[in-house]
Structure formats: C-alpha cells, structure tokens
C-alpha positions as CSV (number, residue, x, y, z in Angstrom):
1,M,65.6,50.7,60.0
2,D,68.9,51.0,58.3
3,N,71.5,48.1,57.9
4,N,73.7,49.5,60.6
5,A,70.8,49.5,63.1
6,V,70.0,45.9,62.2
7,E,73.5,44.9,62.5
8,S,73.9,46.4,65.8
9,I,70.8,44.5,67.2
10,V,72.0,41.2,65.7
11,Q,75.6,41.6,67.2
12,A,73.9,42.4,70.8
13,V,71.8,39.4,70.5
14,L,74.6,37.2,69.5
15,Q,76.7,38.6,72.3
16,K,74.1,37.9,75.0
17,L,73.6,34.4,73.6
18,A,77.4,33.7,73.9
19,L,77.5,35.0,77.5
20,Q,74.7,32.6,78.4
21,G,76.7,29.5,77.2
22,N,76.9,27.3,74.1
23,S,73.8,25.2,75.0
24,V,71.2,24.9,72.3
25,K,68.6,27.6,72.8
26,T,65.0,27.0,72.3
27,E,62.9,29.4,70.2
28,T,61.3,30.8,73.3
29,E,64.8,31.4,74.9
30,I,65.9,33.1,71.8
31,S,62.9,35.3,71.6
32,S,63.4,36.3,75.2
33,V,66.9,37.5,74.5
34,V,65.9,39.5,71.4
35,S,63.1,41.2,73.4
36,S,65.5,42.1,76.2
37,V,67.9,43.6,73.8
38,M,65.3,45.6,72.2
39,N,64.0,46.9,75.5
40,E,67.5,47.8,76.7
41,D,68.1,50.3,73.9
42,D,65.6,51.4,71.3
43,S,67.6,54.5,70.3
44,N,68.6,52.9,67.0
45,L,65.2,52.1,66.0
46,V,63.6,54.0,63.1
47,D,60.1,54.6,62.1
48,I,59.8,53.2,58.7
49,T,56.6,55.0,58.0
50,S,58.1,58.4,58.7
51,K,58.5,60.9,55.7
52,E,62.3,61.0,56.4
53,V,62.6,57.2,55.9
54,K,60.3,57.1,52.9
55,S,62.2,59.8,51.2
56,V,65.2,57.6,50.7
57,P,64.9,55.6,47.6
58,L,65.3,51.8,47.9
59,L,65.9,51.3,44.2
60,D,69.3,49.9,43.4
61,N,71.5,51.8,40.9
62,P,68.9,54.2,39.6
63,A,69.8,55.7,36.1
64,D,68.9,59.2,37.3
65,E,69.1,59.4,41.1
66,D,68.8,63.2,41.3
67,G,65.6,63.1,39.0
68,L,64.2,60.3,41.3
69,L,64.8,62.2,44.4
70,R,63.1,65.2,43.0
71,I,60.0,63.1,41.9
72,M,59.9,61.4,45.4
73,N,60.0,64.9,47.0
74,K,56.8,65.9,45.1
75,T,54.6,63.0,45.8
76,P,53.9,60.6,48.8
77,A,53.3,57.8,46.2
78,R,55.3,54.7,46.7
79,I,57.9,55.1,43.9
80,G,61.7,54.2,43.9
81,V,61.1,51.2,46.2
82,G,63.0,48.7,44.3
83,R,62.4,44.9,44.5
84,A,63.7,41.6,45.8
85,G,63.4,39.3,42.8
86,P,59.7,39.5,42.0
87,R,58.7,40.7,45.4
88,L,58.7,43.9,47.4
89,K,61.7,44.7,49.7
90,T,61.1,43.9,53.3
91,Q,61.2,47.5,54.4
92,T,58.6,48.4,51.7
93,L,56.3,45.6,52.7
94,L,56.5,46.3,56.4
95,A,55.8,50.2,55.7
96,L,52.8,49.2,53.6
97,R,51.5,46.9,56.4
98,A,52.0,49.6,59.1
99,D,50.4,52.3,57.0
100,H,47.5,49.9,56.4
101,A,47.2,49.2,60.2
102,A,47.2,53.0,60.9
103,A,44.3,53.4,58.5
104,R,42.3,50.7,60.0
105,D,43.0,52.1,63.6
106,S,41.8,55.5,62.6
107,V,38.6,54.2,61.0
108,F,37.7,52.1,64.0
109,A,38.9,54.4,66.8
110,D,36.7,57.0,68.6
111,V,37.9,60.7,68.8
112,N,39.7,61.4,72.1
113,E,37.1,62.7,74.7
114,D,39.6,64.8,76.3
115,L,39.9,66.9,73.1
116,I,36.2,67.3,72.8
117,K,36.2,68.6,76.4
118,R,39.2,70.7,76.1
119,M,37.5,72.5,73.1
120,N,34.3,72.9,75.0
121,L,32.2,71.3,72.2
122,P,28.9,69.9,73.0
123,A,28.8,66.2,71.8
124,F,26.0,64.6,70.1
125,T,25.5,61.2,68.3
126,T,23.7,60.3,65.1
127,C,21.2,57.4,64.9
128,C,24.1,55.0,64.7
129,G,24.2,52.8,67.6
130,D,27.9,51.7,67.3
131,R,31.0,51.9,65.1
132,N,29.9,48.8,62.9
133,E,26.6,50.5,62.2
134,H,28.3,53.7,61.5
135,L,30.5,51.9,58.7
136,T,27.7,49.9,57.4
137,R,24.7,52.3,57.5
138,P,25.8,55.7,56.1
139,D,22.1,56.8,56.0
140,L,21.9,56.5,59.8
141,G,25.0,58.7,60.1
142,R,23.3,61.6,58.3
143,K,20.5,62.1,60.8
144,F,19.7,62.6,64.3
145,S,16.9,61.2,66.6
146,D,14.1,63.2,68.0
147,E,15.8,63.3,71.4
148,T,18.9,64.5,69.8
149,V,17.2,67.1,68.0
150,S,15.8,68.6,71.1
151,A,19.2,68.5,72.8
152,I,20.7,70.3,69.9
153,K,18.1,73.0,69.9
154,S,18.7,73.4,73.7
155,A,22.5,73.6,73.5
156,C,23.0,75.8,70.3
157,T,22.3,79.2,69.3
158,S,19.5,79.5,66.7
159,N,19.8,81.2,63.2
160,P,23.5,82.1,63.1
161,D,25.2,83.3,60.0
162,V,27.6,80.4,60.0
163,Q,27.4,77.1,62.1
164,F,30.5,74.8,62.5
165,I,30.3,71.1,63.2
166,V,33.1,68.7,63.9
167,S,32.6,65.0,63.2
168,D,34.8,61.9,63.3
169,G,33.6,60.7,60.0
170,L,35.9,57.9,58.8
171,S,39.1,59.1,60.4
172,S,39.5,59.9,64.2
173,K,43.2,60.7,63.7
174,A,42.3,63.4,61.3
175,I,40.2,65.2,63.8
176,E,42.8,64.8,66.6
177,A,45.6,66.1,64.4
178,N,43.9,69.1,62.9
179,V,40.7,70.5,64.5
180,E,42.4,72.1,67.6
181,N,44.2,74.5,65.1
182,V,41.7,74.7,62.3
183,L,38.4,75.6,64.2
184,P,39.6,78.5,66.4
185,S,41.3,80.0,63.3
186,V,38.5,79.8,60.9
187,I,35.9,81.0,63.7
188,D,38.2,84.1,64.4
189,G,38.4,84.8,60.7
190,V,34.7,84.5,60.1
191,K,33.9,86.9,63.1
192,A,36.5,89.4,61.9
193,L,34.3,89.4,58.6
194,G,31.4,90.5,60.6
195,Y,29.4,87.2,60.5
196,S,27.7,85.7,63.5
197,V,28.9,82.2,64.6
198,G,26.6,79.6,66.2
199,T,27.7,77.2,68.8
200,P,30.2,74.7,67.4
201,F,29.5,71.0,68.4
202,F,30.9,67.6,67.9
203,V,29.0,64.7,66.1
204,K,30.0,61.2,66.8
205,F,29.3,58.5,64.2
206,G,28.6,61.3,61.6
207,R,28.6,61.4,57.9
208,V,28.8,64.5,55.6
209,G,25.0,64.8,55.3
210,C,24.5,65.3,59.0
211,M,25.2,68.8,58.2
212,D,22.0,69.1,56.3
213,H,19.8,67.9,59.2
214,A,21.8,70.2,61.6
215,C,21.2,73.2,59.4
216,E,17.4,72.5,59.4
217,I,17.4,72.2,63.1
218,I,19.5,75.4,63.9
219,G,18.6,77.6,61.0
220,S,22.0,78.6,59.9
221,K,22.7,80.3,56.6
222,V,26.1,78.7,56.0
223,T,27.0,75.3,57.5
224,C,30.5,73.9,57.6
225,V,31.5,70.4,58.9
226,L,35.1,69.6,59.6
227,I,35.3,65.9,59.1
228,G,37.8,63.1,59.0
229,E,38.3,61.6,55.5
230,R,38.5,57.9,54.7
231,P,42.2,57.3,55.4
232,G,44.5,56.2,52.6
233,L,47.9,54.5,52.8
234,G,49.7,57.9,52.4
235,T,48.1,59.4,55.6
236,A,45.5,58.7,58.1
237,E,45.2,62.3,59.2
238,S,43.5,64.1,56.3
239,M,40.6,66.1,57.3
240,S,38.1,67.9,54.9
241,A,35.8,70.9,55.2
242,Y,32.2,70.7,53.6
243,I,30.6,74.0,53.3
244,T,26.8,74.6,52.1
245,Y,24.5,77.6,51.8
246,G,21.0,76.8,53.0
247,S,21.5,73.0,53.6
248,K,18.4,70.8,53.4
249,V,18.1,67.2,53.9
250,G,18.2,65.4,50.4
251,M,20.1,68.3,48.7
252,P,22.4,67.4,45.7
253,E,26.0,66.6,46.7
254,A,27.0,69.1,43.8
255,N,25.8,71.9,46.2
256,R,28.7,71.3,48.6
257,T,31.9,73.3,48.4
258,V,34.8,71.1,49.6
259,V,38.2,71.9,50.8
260,S,40.1,68.7,51.3
261,N,43.6,67.5,52.1
262,I,43.9,69.4,55.5
263,H,46.9,67.8,57.1
264,S,50.6,68.3,57.8
265,G,51.6,67.1,54.4
266,G,48.9,68.9,52.5
267,I,47.0,72.2,53.5
268,T,48.3,72.9,57.0
269,A,45.8,73.4,59.7
270,V,46.5,77.2,60.3
271,E,46.6,77.8,56.6
272,A,43.3,75.9,56.2
273,G,41.6,78.1,58.9
274,A,42.3,81.3,57.1
275,Y,41.4,80.0,53.7
276,L,38.1,78.5,54.9
277,A,37.1,81.9,56.3
278,E,37.7,83.4,52.8
279,V,35.6,80.6,51.1
280,I,32.7,81.2,53.7
281,D,32.8,84.9,53.0
282,L,32.5,84.2,49.2
283,I,29.6,81.8,49.8
284,M,27.8,84.3,52.0
285,K,28.2,87.1,49.4
286,N,27.0,84.9,46.6
287,K,24.3,83.1,48.7
288,A,25.4,79.9,46.9
289,S,27.8,77.0,47.3
290,G,29.1,74.0,45.3
291,V,28.5,74.3,41.5
292,N,26.2,77.2,42.0
293,L,29.0,79.4,43.4
294,K,30.4,81.9,41.0
295,K,33.9,83.1,41.7
C-alpha cells in the first residue's frame, strides 16, 4: 500500500470520528470505524505480495537506481528493500509474513476436488492417513496399500509407454495453478510422437517416490509425476515433473530426470508441457533417465 492510499484511509477514519462527536473513543469503537471505512472502499488497497509492488525498490537514495532496477527485474530475491534503523521496513516485513502464510497454507491445504473431477482424474491416496502423517512420514507417501493397488489396477490401463501421475506433494497451490494447462499439453505432445499414454490419475498425500510403486503396479516404460514442490517465500505455486525410465521401488534418486520451476514466473505451464514431451521422447529413445541419460 503506497503512502497516498494510507493517507486517504487515515483521513477517512478521522473524518468519521469527527462526525461522531468529540467524545473520547474506546479502542473497540475506533476499530469499528476503521473496519467500516475499509469495507466502504477497498479500491485503494494494494497487494503488497504482488510482483508489481515488489518490483519497486524501497531503498532510500540508491547510488545506482537504474542498476538496482535491472537487478530486481532479474530475480525474485528480496533486494533493494532498505531499512528503518536496524529493522526491516514495515512493507517488507508484512510482505515477508504474507508470503510465509501463503507457503504454509499451500502445504496444509488439499487440492481442490472440483479440479480433480473437472480433469476426470481417478483419485487414490497413499498409506498416509492425514496431512500430519504426510508431512512427518515421507516413507508412507511413497507407497500404496493392497486395497489401493487393486483399485489402481482396475482403473488404469496396463503397460503403457508413458504413465502420468498428478500429486499434491508439498504444495496444493502449485497443482491448482499449473496442472490444468501442463497435463493436456504434454499428453498431446507425447501422443503426437507416437507413444501410448496410460490413464492419468491423482495421488493425495504423495511423495515423489510414489511413482516407483505406481510403475510396478501399472508396468509403464516411462513414468512422469507432476508434483507440488515445497513452497518458498518467492512463490507457493512451483510445480516439478519427475520422469523415470523403468521405475522400481528403491531405485537411486539419481535415476530421475527433473524439470522444476514450473510456474508463471519460471517455466510457464504451456511451455513446460511442450518441453516435457521432448524430454520424454529423449528418455524413450535412450531407454534411460537421470544421470544415465545421454543427450
């Protein structure tokens, strides 16, 4: 929120208080007036976590303002924020806390069920019983119960060239922001290259390793999981794609090929879909992934 917006809100509050008389106001009464002003007109309110606001330096009298702006345009890092004595400025501190809250919300929230239904994705759950267990027991997020194994076999096509999985991982917002554009794009690209595609499905409380168990169940040659990454304070919407050839439970992590940073400020969703199809084609032709993949 810029100074003009703050000033206009303060003036409106003072004006309301003046109209109500000169009697001493309690803290509750003043809070009520402030709330009413904010509810009357929020057109001047600004999202301090937005890219546009963060792109404006808060550093007073920079020696090279043009250079600072060029650097800030190249990175989401918190630079050029200035200080108030030994402390962060209020706007910087509030934006930091807001970004942290968004990251926590994304970790603890579930992916919107309407999105899963809209994309016609069969949904399964790992051996985790709830979100707390998902966060504290990564091992349970890599495997399915016998009952779920049977359900996956019943719902999905066996032995496809490529199997796609969508999983919440550690960021529901990443899935909600990207998968609806990425998944159809990469499926179309893979099919255009002549490969068969299995039945895509969604995994709740999933970790990257769930793709290994899924591959053993389905028998796919290449398995790709689109999963929400642990959110940082720059964005809570970053999704990654982990791709393997011939996944097996217990396989080395080095055998995974990873395409990360899929979000509006990194690799855009549609661009990612086309690129992932190229990567999968390379993996299929080389029959290898991760460090074994020779470009």
